[in-house]
Each structure stands twice: as C-alpha cells, then as structure tokens.
KOLMILO-913021 format. One record per residue (C-alpha): residue in one letter; x, y, z. Coordinates in steps of 0.1 Angstrom, whole numbers, plus 5000, padded with zeros to 4 digits. Layout:
<recs>
<A; <X; Y; Z>>
...
</recs>
This chain:
<recs>
<M; <5000; 5000; 5000>>
<R; <5028; 5024; 5009>>
<I; <5045; 5018; 4975>>
<R; <5012; 5024; 4958>>
<T; <5007; 5056; 4978>>
<L; <5042; 5069; 4969>>
<L; <5036; 5062; 4933>>
<T; <5002; 5079; 4933>>
<S; <5018; 5110; 4950>>
<A; <5046; 5110; 4925>>
<A; <5021; 5108; 4897>>
<A; <5001; 5137; 4912>>
<A; <5033; 5158; 4915>>
<V; <5040; 5152; 4879>>
<L; <5005; 5161; 4869>>
<L; <5006; 5193; 4890>>
<T; <5040; 5202; 4875>>
<A; <5026; 5196; 4840>>
<T; <4995; 5217; 4847>>
<A; <5016; 5246; 4860>>
<S; <5039; 5244; 4830>>
<A; <5009; 5244; 4807>>
<Q; <4995; 5274; 4825>>
<T; <5027; 5294; 4822>>
<V; <5033; 5289; 4785>>
<G; <5059; 5314; 4772>>
<V; <5071; 5325; 4806>>
<T; <5103; 5315; 4825>>
<D; <5120; 5330; 4855>>
<D; <5140; 5354; 4832>>
<M; <5119; 5358; 4801>>
<I; <5083; 5363; 4788>>
<K; <5075; 5357; 4751>>
<I; <5049; 5379; 4735>>
<G; <5035; 5377; 4699>>
<N; <5024; 5405; 4675>>
<T; <5012; 5408; 4639>>
<S; <5016; 5440; 4620>>
<P; <5012; 5450; 4583>>
<Y; <5048; 5456; 4573>>
<S; <5036; 5451; 4537>>
<G; <5004; 5455; 4518>>
<P; <4977; 5483; 4517>>
<A; <4980; 5491; 4554>>
<S; <5018; 5492; 4555>>
<A; <5017; 5528; 4569>>
<Y; <5008; 5511; 4602>>
<G; <5039; 5490; 4601>>
<V; <5057; 5516; 4623>>
<I; <5035; 5504; 4652>>
<G; <5051; 5470; 4652>>
<K; <5085; 5485; 4647>>
<T; <5080; 5508; 4677>>
<H; <5070; 5479; 4700>>
<Q; <5102; 5461; 4690>>
<A; <5123; 5492; 4697>>
<Y; <5106; 5499; 4730>>
<W; <5112; 5464; 4745>>
<K; <5147; 5462; 4730>>
<A; <5156; 5493; 4750>>
<I; <5141; 5478; 4782>>
<N; <5159; 5445; 4776>>
<E; <5192; 5463; 4770>>
<A; <5188; 5482; 4803>>
<G; <5185; 5448; 4821>>
<G; <5149; 5439; 4817>>
<L; <5117; 5447; 4836>>
<K; <5110; 5439; 4872>>
<M; <5076; 5424; 4872>>
<G; <5048; 5421; 4898>>
<D; <5060; 5387; 4911>>
<G; <5094; 5402; 4920>>
<K; <5113; 5386; 4891>>
<T; <5132; 5406; 4865>>
<R; <5125; 5394; 4830>>
<K; <5135; 5402; 4794>>
<V; <5105; 5407; 4771>>
<E; <5108; 5390; 4738>>
<I; <5085; 5405; 4712>>
<I; <5080; 5384; 4681>>
<S; <5064; 5406; 4655>>
<L; <5054; 5390; 4622>>
<D; <5041; 5405; 4589>>
<D; <5006; 5397; 4580>>
<G; <5002; 5422; 4551>>
<Y; <4968; 5432; 4565>>
<S; <4955; 5399; 4550>>
<P; <4932; 5378; 4573>>
<P; <4944; 5344; 4559>>
<K; <4980; 5355; 4565>>
<T; <4971; 5367; 4600>>
<V; <4957; 5332; 4608>>
<E; <4989; 5316; 4595>>
<Q; <5011; 5339; 4615>>
<I; <4991; 5337; 4647>>
<R; <4990; 5299; 4646>>
<K; <5028; 5300; 4643>>
<L; <5031; 5323; 4673>>
<V; <5007; 5303; 4694>>
<E; <5016; 5267; 4684>>
<Q; <5052; 5269; 4674>>
<E; <5067; 5299; 4693>>
<E; <5044; 5292; 4723>>
<V; <5039; 5329; 4732>>
<A; <5024; 5337; 4765>>
<M; <5000; 5362; 4748>>
<T; <4996; 5383; 4717>>
<F; <4997; 5421; 4720>>
<N; <4984; 5450; 4699>>
<T; <4978; 5428; 4668>>
<L; <4966; 5453; 4642>>
<G; <4934; 5455; 4621>>
<T; <4898; 5448; 4624>>
<P; <4895; 5422; 4596>>
<T; <4927; 5405; 4606>>
<N; <4918; 5403; 4643>>
<S; <4883; 5391; 4633>>
<A; <4899; 5362; 4615>>
<I; <4917; 5350; 4648>>
<H; <4890; 5361; 4673>>
<R; <4874; 5327; 4679>>
<Y; <4907; 5308; 4676>>
<M; <4924; 5328; 4704>>
<N; <4894; 5323; 4727>>
<A; <4892; 5286; 4719>>
<K; <4929; 5282; 4727>>
<K; <4925; 5304; 4758>>
<V; <4955; 5326; 4748>>
<P; <4954; 5363; 4760>>
<H; <4946; 5385; 4729>>
<V; <4952; 5419; 4745>>
<F; <4951; 5456; 4737>>
<L; <4942; 5451; 4700>>
<A; <4952; 5479; 4676>>
<T; <4916; 5483; 4663>>
<G; <4886; 5501; 4677>>
<A; <4859; 5477; 4667>>
<S; <4832; 5474; 4694>>
<K; <4833; 5436; 4692>>
<W; <4865; 5434; 4713>>
<G; <4847; 5444; 4745>>
<H; <4825; 5414; 4752>>
<P; <4841; 5394; 4781>>
<D; <4810; 5373; 4785>>
<K; <4814; 5358; 4751>>
<F; <4851; 5363; 4744>>
<P; <4870; 5365; 4778>>
<W; <4904; 5362; 4762>>
<T; <4901; 5393; 4739>>
<I; <4903; 5429; 4750>>
<G; <4906; 5461; 4729>>
<F; <4927; 5493; 4735>>
<Q; <4916; 5524; 4717>>
<P; <4881; 5542; 4717>>
<T; <4855; 5523; 4697>>
<Y; <4847; 5531; 4661>>
<D; <4810; 5531; 4666>>
<V; <4810; 5557; 4694>>
<E; <4834; 5578; 4674>>
<G; <4810; 5576; 4645>>
<E; <4782; 5588; 4667>>
<I; <4803; 5618; 4678>>
<Y; <4807; 5628; 4641>>
<A; <4770; 5625; 4633>>
<Q; <4760; 5646; 4662>>
<Y; <4785; 5673; 4653>>
<A; <4774; 5673; 4616>>
<L; <4738; 5677; 4625>>
<K; <4745; 5707; 4648>>
<N; <4769; 5725; 4625>>
<V; <4757; 5721; 4589>>
<K; <4726; 5737; 4575>>
<D; <4705; 5715; 4552>>
<P; <4728; 5685; 4556>>
<K; <4733; 5661; 4528>>
<I; <4757; 5633; 4537>>
<A; <4780; 5610; 4518>>
<I; <4798; 5581; 4534>>
<L; <4828; 5562; 4521>>
<F; <4837; 5531; 4541>>
<Q; <4860; 5502; 4540>>
<N; <4839; 5471; 4532>>
<D; <4847; 5451; 4563>>
<D; <4840; 5451; 4601>>
<Y; <4862; 5481; 4606>>
<G; <4844; 5503; 4580>>
<K; <4809; 5490; 4590>>
<D; <4815; 5497; 4627>>
<Y; <4822; 5534; 4619>>
<R; <4793; 5535; 4594>>
<D; <4768; 5520; 4618>>
<G; <4778; 5542; 4647>>
<F; <4774; 5573; 4625>>
<L; <4739; 5561; 4613>>
<R; <4730; 5555; 4649>>
<G; <4741; 5590; 4657>>
<L; <4717; 5604; 4630>>
<G; <4688; 5588; 4648>>
<D; <4656; 5594; 4628>>
<K; <4675; 5615; 4602>>
<K; <4692; 5586; 4583>>
<D; <4675; 5598; 4551>>
<L; <4700; 5627; 4551>>
<V; <4725; 5602; 4537>>
<V; <4724; 5608; 4499>>
<K; <4753; 5585; 4489>>
<M; <4770; 5556; 4507>>
<L; <4798; 5537; 4489>>
<P; <4822; 5510; 4500>>
<Y; <4857; 5503; 4488>>
<E; <4879; 5472; 4491>>
<V; <4914; 5472; 4504>>
<T; <4925; 5456; 4471>>
<D; <4912; 5486; 4451>>
<P; <4940; 5507; 4436>>
<T; <4922; 5540; 4443>>
<V; <4890; 5555; 4456>>
<D; <4889; 5582; 4430>>
<A; <4857; 5569; 4414>>
<Q; <4839; 5569; 4447>>
<I; <4849; 5605; 4454>>
<L; <4837; 5617; 4420>>
<E; <4803; 5599; 4425>>
<M; <4799; 5614; 4460>>
<A; <4808; 5649; 4449>>
<A; <4782; 5646; 4421>>
<S; <4755; 5637; 4447>>
<G; <4756; 5672; 4460>>
<A; <4766; 5661; 4495>>
<N; <4779; 5689; 4518>>
<I; <4791; 5664; 4545>>
<F; <4816; 5637; 4538>>
<F; <4824; 5610; 4564>>
<N; <4857; 5594; 4553>>
<V; <4861; 5560; 4568>>
<T; <4894; 5548; 4553>>
<I; <4929; 5536; 4562>>
<P; <4958; 5560; 4555>>
<K; <4965; 5551; 4519>>
<F; <4929; 5556; 4508>>
<A; <4923; 5586; 4532>>
<A; <4952; 5604; 4515>>
<Q; <4937; 5596; 4480>>
<A; <4903; 5608; 4491>>
<I; <4916; 5641; 4505>>
<K; <4937; 5648; 4474>>
<K; <4909; 5639; 4449>>
<A; <4883; 5660; 4467>>
<C; <4908; 5689; 4467>>
<E; <4915; 5684; 4429>>
<I; <4878; 5686; 4420>>
<D; <4872; 5715; 4445>>
<W; <4847; 5695; 4465>>
<K; <4846; 5711; 4499>>
<P; <4820; 5694; 4522>>
<L; <4824; 5692; 4559>>
<H; <4851; 5665; 4558>>
<L; <4850; 5641; 4588>>
<L; <4881; 5619; 4589>>
<N; <4882; 5588; 4611>>
<N; <4908; 5589; 4638>>
<V; <4928; 5559; 4626>>
<S; <4938; 5580; 4595>>
<S; <4944; 5613; 4612>>
<S; <4982; 5611; 4613>>
<V; <4998; 5642; 4598>>
<G; <5028; 5622; 4587>>
<A; <5011; 5590; 4574>>
<T; <4980; 5606; 4558>>
<L; <4979; 5644; 4555>>
<K; <5014; 5650; 4542>>
<P; <5010; 5624; 4514>>
<A; <4976; 5640; 4505>>
<G; <4993; 5674; 4505>>
<L; <4991; 5698; 4535>>
<E; <4975; 5725; 4514>>
<C; <4948; 5701; 4503>>
<S; <4943; 5689; 4538>>
<K; <4939; 5725; 4550>>
<S; <4915; 5734; 4523>>
<Q; <4893; 5704; 4531>>
<G; <4887; 5717; 4567>>
<L; <4893; 5683; 4581>>
<I; <4876; 5673; 4614>>
<T; <4886; 5643; 4634>>
<A; <4882; 5629; 4670>>
<Q; <4914; 5625; 4690>>
<W; <4925; 5608; 4721>>
<L; <4963; 5609; 4716>>
<M; <4985; 5640; 4718>>
<D; <4993; 5651; 4683>>
<P; <5031; 5651; 4681>>
<T; <5030; 5681; 4657>>
<D; <5012; 5703; 4682>>
<P; <5036; 5725; 4701>>
<Q; <5013; 5728; 4731>>
<W; <5025; 5693; 4743>>
<A; <5062; 5700; 4739>>
<D; <5068; 5708; 4775>>
<T; <5048; 5679; 4790>>
<D; <5066; 5650; 4806>>
<G; <5049; 5626; 4783>>
<Y; <5061; 5643; 4751>>
<K; <5096; 5647; 4764>>
<A; <5098; 5610; 4773>>
<W; <5084; 5600; 4739>>
<A; <5107; 5623; 4720>>
<A; <5138; 5610; 4740>>
<F; <5127; 5575; 4732>>
<M; <5124; 5583; 4695>>
<N; <5157; 5600; 4694>>
<A; <5175; 5572; 4711>>
<N; <5158; 5542; 4695>>
<I; <5141; 5553; 4662>>
<P; <5161; 5583; 4652>>
<D; <5149; 5581; 4616>>
<G; <5112; 5579; 4626>>
<D; <5089; 5606; 4615>>
<K; <5079; 5625; 4646>>
<G; <5048; 5638; 4627>>
<D; <5034; 5603; 4625>>
<V; <5010; 5597; 4654>>
<N; <5013; 5559; 4649>>
<Y; <5046; 5561; 4668>>
<V; <5027; 5578; 4696>>
<F; <5000; 5551; 4695>>
<A; <5025; 5523; 4698>>
<Y; <5045; 5540; 4725>>
<N; <5013; 5543; 4746>>
<A; <5003; 5507; 4740>>
<S; <5037; 5494; 4750>>
<T; <5037; 5516; 4781>>
<L; <5003; 5502; 4791>>
<L; <5017; 5467; 4787>>
<K; <5047; 5476; 4808>>
<H; <5023; 5488; 4835>>
<V; <5004; 5456; 4835>>
<L; <5036; 5434; 4837>>
<E; <5050; 5455; 4865>>
<N; <5018; 5449; 4885>>
<C; <5010; 5413; 4877>>
<A; <5021; 5385; 4900>>
<D; <5005; 5356; 4882>>
<F; <5019; 5349; 4847>>
<S; <4997; 5319; 4839>>
<R; <4975; 5328; 4809>>
<P; <4944; 5332; 4832>>
<G; <4965; 5353; 4855>>
<I; <4976; 5376; 4827>>
<M; <4940; 5382; 4817>>
<G; <4931; 5389; 4853>>
<C; <4958; 5416; 4854>>
<V; <4948; 5431; 4821>>
<A; <4912; 5433; 4834>>
<N; <4922; 5452; 4865>>
<I; <4936; 5485; 4855>>
<K; <4926; 5516; 4875>>
<D; <4929; 5552; 4863>>
<F; <4962; 5546; 4845>>
<E; <4974; 5577; 4826>>
<L; <4991; 5570; 4793>>
<P; <5021; 5593; 4787>>
<M; <5008; 5606; 4753>>
<A; <4970; 5607; 4758>>
<L; <4950; 5639; 4760>>
<P; <4947; 5654; 4795>>
<G; <4918; 5638; 4814>>
<I; <4920; 5604; 4796>>
<K; <4925; 5574; 4819>>
<V; <4927; 5537; 4812>>
<N; <4903; 5516; 4832>>
<T; <4893; 5479; 4829>>
<S; <4875; 5454; 4850>>
<A; <4862; 5418; 4846>>
<T; <4830; 5433; 4830>>
<D; <4846; 5463; 4812>>
<F; <4869; 5455; 4783>>
<Y; <4870; 5490; 4768>>
<P; <4903; 5505; 4782>>
<V; <4900; 5540; 4766>>
<Q; <4866; 5556; 4762>>
<Q; <4873; 5593; 4758>>
<E; <4879; 5615; 4728>>
<Q; <4878; 5652; 4717>>
<L; <4871; 5668; 4684>>
<S; <4899; 5687; 4665>>
<K; <4903; 5706; 4632>>
<F; <4934; 5706; 4610>>
<N; <4948; 5741; 4604>>
<G; <4973; 5732; 4577>>
<E; <5001; 5723; 4601>>
<K; <4986; 5706; 4630>>
<W; <4953; 5695; 4647>>
<E; <4936; 5721; 4670>>
<L; <4914; 5707; 4697>>
<F; <4880; 5722; 4704>>
<G; <4849; 5714; 4724>>
<E; <4846; 5692; 4755>>
<L; <4861; 5658; 4761>>
<F; <4835; 5632; 4752>>
<D; <4833; 5602; 4776>>
<A; <4815; 5571; 4763>>
<S; <4817; 5554; 4797>>
<K; <4792; 5578; 4812>>
</recs>
C-alpha cells in the first residue's frame, strides 16, 4: 500500500507540474515571450511603424537589464512581430505560428479589424490572452462571450456617433456622403454614424464601399461629389484617406470633411495628401492621443519622454506620425500591466489586464485614463474633436466620455 501511495503521490506531483507548466506557457524566470502581427507590407503598411515601435521599446528595456515584474522577478520581454500584410488568411497563419510553434504567453496589439476578426474565435478557443488590440471595433469588449480578447483604443461606433451629432448641429440642410472600407472596421464606423443620426438617416444621399484591394477610391469620390453632399464621412485607412483628401481637393469639392481617427496622422496621411489640400478640406477628426505636431504638448513630461525614446531608438522615425505615439502608449500600458502582475499563467495575465485603475498614458490627452474590469473590456473611452489648420490639429469642444 505504501509503495502504491508513493507512486500515486509522484504521479500527482508530475500532473501538477505539467499543469503549472501548461498554465505558464511562454514564461520563464527570466523571460516572457509575446506575439504580435503588423502589416509591414500591403495596403495598410503605413501602420507597420506600430510593430517597429514595439520592438524598439522592448529592446531598449531589455538592454537596460529587463523589467522587474509584479512577482518580483526581472525578465526580458521577447516580442516576436510577424508581417501579415493586412491579409486575414495570412494573419491566421502567423498567429498559429506564434501560438503553436513559438508558444507565446500572449499576443499584444495585433493590428486591424478584419485581421483580428479572423483569429478572434481561435484565440478564445485556445485560451490565449489576445490583448490591447490595435483596432477600435466594438466587438472586442465582450468578456461574457470572448473572455480572452480585449481592445485598446476608443471604439469606432462611438466615434461615428460623435461625428454624426457634430454634423447635424453645424451644417445647414445637411446632405451626407459616406465612404467606408467594406469590412467590420468600416461597417462599425458607418453603423455608429447612422445610429448618431437617429431618425435622420434619410439625410445620407450617397454611401459607397471600397475594398482594400482597390487601387484607388477616386471613382467613389467623384460619385459622392456629384451627389451634392455637403458632409463627407471618410472611413478609410491612411493610403485611401490620402487619396480621398487629394481627389476632393483636385475637383474642388469642399464638404464638411469628417476623417476617422485611425487615418488622422499628419505624417502618414495628411502629408501624402498634401498639406494645402488637407487644410482646404477643413478636416475634422476625433482624437485621444496627443498630436506630436502640436507644440502645446512639447513641455509635457509625456512628450519629452516619447521624444527622447524616438531620438534614442528610432532616430529616423517621422515624429509627425501619430502611429509612433499610438504604439508607445500601447507598450507603456503593457509595461504597467507586467509591473503589477504577480500571476503569469494565461488566466493570471488576463486577470491583470482586466484590473487597470485610472492609468494615465504618457501621450494621451489630458483627462483620459485607462480603466478595465472583469466586465469592462474597453480600456480607453474618451475623445475630443479637433480641426486641421494646415500644420497641426487644433482641439475644440469638450472631452466626450462614452463610459458615462
């Protein structure tokens, strides 16, 4: 009996060790492995700087000795960032590689609505933390159905509502044209805008989609201008946003031009479109990040830290491109989570991600704080409208808080 008991105890010990090992996939006493997918190629390659910034951020921390984490151990953070070309099938391939071959502890800031949609169910079936997604689709905030996926930035649908309400208040006899990317990203913005119109949806006189495989959106711009619309809601990624701004300028179509936040970068969108064209269009967007081209932020601690990081680690990066700011904020948030997390099992990581209280991102607008809980998977829920003056964005109005 004693021999049998000893054997049983030994078997139990092996089982417990195996379970613990399975629960701490991608984590050792001196390293944590994190996966990322970014579009370093393809139609959304302007966003590739986000993945590059994450790699530079964690390389700098690792070279300084690593990060002391909430369990008292100092670890290096290995970021494995793979190119998915903004192609959902490629995203699936790369994520499977990260999860099944590289055995990452989690994925972080994977970019794009259609691409993340392609891996949404897979990540939850595998019970792998799928955290701080670089997309504002509203679907990422449903812990009851998808407890392993959490977003990061303000949601597209709420942003769309803000634009609709502003347009109705500020344009006489409104006639609205909407250009949207024909996927979950574009439809989320579109549906939020339509919801914001309430019972005035018939004010939309033209609504046209485009595909990410299209060479240009020139034909759509011509058709919308011909509709007589005096409000243009431009729901596009940077490549097509620049085309739309430039074409509207060329044909002298000057509606109230509402540009979705994800394409508001001066460096990635407005400069390629031409700053004079961008100014003449009177662009309006909703912001939650500090615009790095706006001198009012130059003396803030957040801007100084970001600029020093850029100078030291990405010296050739365009400081007019807000995508560097976006990525810096996201990595800073991940750093905060790791520093305050004592349980690095996959369930433990999700528990830490869902327990953020009033964290201030270094390059977010004043008053914006990150909060999450087991029932609230929308980390950032505040935005403010701004207008482009030919050089930079100028904030106006009050901070809109979707959490209230």
